[in-house]
C-alpha positions as CSV (number, residue, x, y, z in Angstrom):
1,M,-42.6,2.1,-88.2
2,S,-40.3,-0.5,-87.0
3,N,-37.4,0.9,-89.1
4,N,-38.1,4.3,-87.8
5,D,-38.1,3.0,-84.2
6,S,-34.8,1.2,-84.7
7,F,-33.3,4.4,-86.2
8,I,-34.5,6.5,-83.3
9,D,-33.1,3.9,-80.8
10,E,-29.8,4.0,-82.5
11,V,-29.6,7.8,-82.5
12,T,-30.6,7.9,-78.8
13,E,-27.9,5.3,-77.9
14,A,-25.3,7.3,-79.8
15,V,-26.3,10.5,-78.0
16,R,-26.0,8.7,-74.7
17,S,-22.6,7.4,-75.6
18,D,-21.5,10.8,-76.6
19,Q,-22.8,12.2,-73.3
20,L,-21.0,9.4,-71.4
21,Y,-17.7,10.1,-73.2
22,G,-18.2,13.8,-72.5
23,Y,-18.7,13.2,-68.8
24,L,-15.6,11.0,-68.7
25,R,-13.6,13.7,-70.4
26,R,-14.9,16.3,-67.9
27,Y,-14.9,14.4,-64.7
28,G,-12.8,11.3,-65.3
29,W,-9.9,12.9,-63.3
30,I,-12.0,12.5,-60.2
31,G,-11.9,8.7,-60.6
32,V,-8.2,8.8,-61.2
33,L,-7.6,10.8,-58.1
34,V,-9.7,8.3,-56.1
35,V,-7.6,5.4,-57.4
36,V,-4.4,7.3,-56.7
37,G,-5.6,8.2,-53.2
38,L,-6.4,4.6,-52.4
39,V,-3.1,3.3,-53.7
40,G,-1.2,6.1,-52.0
41,G,-3.1,5.6,-48.7
42,A,-2.2,1.9,-48.7
43,G,1.4,2.8,-49.4
44,W,1.5,5.4,-46.6
45,S,0.0,2.9,-44.1
46,E,2.6,0.3,-45.1
47,W,5.4,2.9,-44.7
48,Q,4.1,4.1,-41.4
49,S,3.8,0.5,-40.1
50,A,7.3,-0.3,-41.2
51,R,8.7,2.9,-39.7
52,N,6.9,2.2,-36.3
53,Q,8.2,-1.4,-36.3
54,A,11.7,-0.3,-37.0
55,A,11.5,2.3,-34.2
56,A,10.1,-0.3,-31.8
57,Q,12.9,-2.7,-32.7
58,A,15.5,0.0,-32.2
59,V,14.2,0.8,-28.7
60,G,14.2,-2.9,-27.9
61,D,17.7,-3.3,-29.1
62,A,18.8,-0.3,-27.0
63,L,17.1,-1.7,-23.9
64,L,18.8,-5.0,-24.3
65,S,22.1,-3.3,-24.8
66,A,21.6,-1.2,-21.7
67,L,20.6,-4.2,-19.6
68,E,23.7,-6.0,-20.6
69,T,26.0,-3.2,-19.5
70,Q,27.8,-4.2,-16.4
71,D,28.9,-0.8,-15.0
72,P,25.9,0.8,-13.1
73,A,26.8,4.4,-14.2
74,A,27.1,3.4,-17.8
75,R,23.9,1.4,-17.7
76,Q,22.0,4.4,-16.2
77,A,23.5,6.6,-18.9
78,A,22.4,4.1,-21.6
79,F,18.8,4.1,-20.3
80,D,18.8,7.9,-20.2
81,A,20.0,8.1,-23.8
82,I,17.2,5.9,-25.3
83,P,14.9,8.1,-27.4
84,A,11.5,6.5,-26.8
85,T,8.0,7.9,-26.7
86,G,4.6,6.6,-25.8
87,S,4.3,3.2,-24.0
88,A,8.0,2.4,-24.9
89,G,9.0,5.7,-23.3
90,A,7.1,4.8,-20.1
91,I,8.8,1.4,-19.9
92,V,12.2,3.0,-20.4
93,A,11.5,5.5,-17.7
94,L,10.4,2.8,-15.3
95,L,13.5,0.8,-15.9
96,G,15.7,3.9,-15.6
97,A,14.1,4.7,-12.3
98,S,14.8,1.2,-11.1
99,E,18.5,1.7,-12.0
100,Y,18.6,4.8,-9.7
101,E,17.0,2.7,-6.9
102,T,19.5,-0.1,-7.4
103,A,22.3,2.4,-7.2
104,G,21.0,3.7,-3.9
105,N,19.8,7.0,-5.2
106,E,16.1,6.8,-4.1
107,A,15.6,10.6,-4.5
108,A,16.5,10.4,-8.2
109,S,14.3,7.4,-8.6
110,V,11.3,9.1,-6.9
111,A,11.9,12.2,-9.1
112,A,11.9,10.1,-12.3
113,L,8.8,8.1,-11.2
114,T,6.8,11.2,-10.1
115,A,7.7,12.9,-13.4
116,L,6.3,9.8,-15.3
117,A,3.2,9.7,-13.1
118,A,2.5,13.4,-13.9
119,D,3.0,13.0,-17.7
120,T,-0.5,13.0,-19.1
121,T,0.7,11.9,-22.5
122,Q,1.6,8.4,-21.1
123,P,-0.9,5.5,-20.8
124,E,-2.7,5.7,-17.4
125,I,-1.6,2.3,-16.2
126,Y,2.1,3.2,-16.5
127,R,1.4,6.5,-14.7
128,E,-0.4,4.7,-11.9
129,L,2.4,2.1,-11.6
130,A,5.0,4.9,-11.5
131,G,3.1,6.7,-8.7
132,L,2.9,3.5,-6.6
133,K,6.6,2.6,-7.1
134,A,7.5,6.2,-6.1
135,A,5.4,6.1,-3.0
136,M,7.0,2.8,-2.0
137,L,10.5,4.4,-1.8
138,A,10.6,5.9,1.7
139,G,14.0,7.4,1.3
140,G,13.2,9.6,-1.7
141,W,10.6,11.9,-0.3
142,D,11.0,15.3,1.3
143,S,8.6,14.3,4.2
144,E,6.5,11.4,5.3
145,D,3.4,13.6,5.0
146,A,4.1,14.0,1.3
147,R,4.5,10.3,0.8
148,M,1.3,9.5,2.8
149,A,-0.6,12.0,0.7
150,A,0.6,10.4,-2.5
151,L,-0.5,6.9,-1.2
152,Q,-3.9,8.2,-0.1
153,E,-4.4,9.6,-3.6
154,L,-3.6,6.3,-5.1
155,A,-5.9,4.5,-2.7
156,V,-9.0,6.3,-3.9
157,P,-11.8,3.9,-5.1
158,G,-11.5,3.3,-8.8
159,R,-7.7,3.6,-9.0
160,P,-6.1,0.4,-10.3
161,F,-3.6,-0.1,-7.5
162,R,-5.7,1.2,-4.6
163,L,-5.4,-2.0,-2.5
164,L,-1.6,-2.1,-2.8
165,A,-1.5,1.6,-1.9
166,Q,-3.6,0.8,1.2
167,E,-1.2,-1.9,2.1
168,Q,1.7,0.6,1.9
169,I,-0.4,3.0,4.1
170,A,-0.7,0.2,6.7
171,F,3.0,-0.2,6.6
172,M,3.6,3.5,7.2
173,Q,1.0,3.5,10.0
174,T,2.8,0.5,11.6
175,E,6.2,2.2,11.3
176,S,4.8,5.4,13.0
177,G,3.5,3.3,15.9
178,D,-0.2,3.7,15.1
179,K,-1.1,0.0,15.3
180,E,-4.9,0.5,15.6
181,A,-5.0,2.5,12.4
182,A,-2.9,0.0,10.6
183,I,-5.1,-2.9,11.7
184,A,-8.2,-1.0,10.6
185,T,-6.6,-0.3,7.2
186,L,-5.6,-4.0,6.8
187,R,-9.1,-5.2,7.8
188,A,-10.6,-2.9,5.1
189,I,-8.2,-4.6,2.6
190,V,-9.3,-8.1,3.7
191,E,-13.0,-7.3,3.4
192,D,-12.6,-5.7,0.0
193,A,-14.3,-7.7,-2.8
194,D,-11.4,-7.1,-5.2
195,V,-8.6,-8.3,-2.9
196,T,-6.4,-11.0,-4.3
197,Q,-5.6,-14.2,-2.3
198,G,-2.0,-13.2,-1.8
199,L,-2.7,-9.7,-0.6
200,R,-5.4,-11.0,1.7
201,E,-3.0,-13.5,3.3
202,R,-0.4,-10.8,3.8
203,S,-2.9,-8.5,5.4
204,L,-4.2,-11.2,7.8
205,G,-0.7,-12.1,8.8
206,L,0.2,-8.5,9.6
207,I,-3.0,-8.1,11.6
208,V,-2.0,-11.1,13.7
209,A,1.6,-9.7,14.0
210,L,0.2,-6.4,15.3
211,G,-1.9,-8.1,17.9
212,G,-5.2,-7.8,16.2
213,E,-7.9,-10.5,16.1
214,I,-9.2,-12.2,13.0
215,T,-12.9,-12.6,13.1
216,A,-14.2,-15.6,11.2
217,P,-16.9,-14.8,8.7
218,T,-20.4,-15.6,9.9
219,A,-22.0,-18.5,8.0
220,S,-25.3,-17.6,6.3
221,N,-28.4,-19.7,6.9
């Protein structure tokens, strides 16, 4: 019985081996494809990373070259010629708009900044910054009402630069002669929980300059 059992075990093992080899012959290509896919995927990732790094380096080199250009017109042309997308494109656009401002062409600067602010493919923080910088350029707007509307939109709760936008609103109110409105806007900035020390001090100084009173906070018992 033991010899028979051994014989049966050997036959069973042989059958299993044949089945295994059969499965490998029929489905082994799947494993090969998996291995090839893993190796190819790693190679693709490395290639993509190298390409992105090379592109970022090219943009950086172009920016440095543009910044080193002495002639304003040539420097502006150099910024306009940089083919950048994403965050790099936003930075290039912001620097290019600054060049327009430096050259005294605030209208062109506002146009470039508002275009960036409206570009939904760009990171939100750069869009918000572009909107604020555009609203700070008084000479580039068609009307003061349009500029005020842009600042009021930026000053909505939840926007990252809302307090700085409120400060610009206070400046506009001061320039228009509405001192009471300016003081009220500045007091709202001072009382905001998110106000920075520098902005708070600037706001308090402007309140005093406008003839407003500073009320000391009441000590709690």
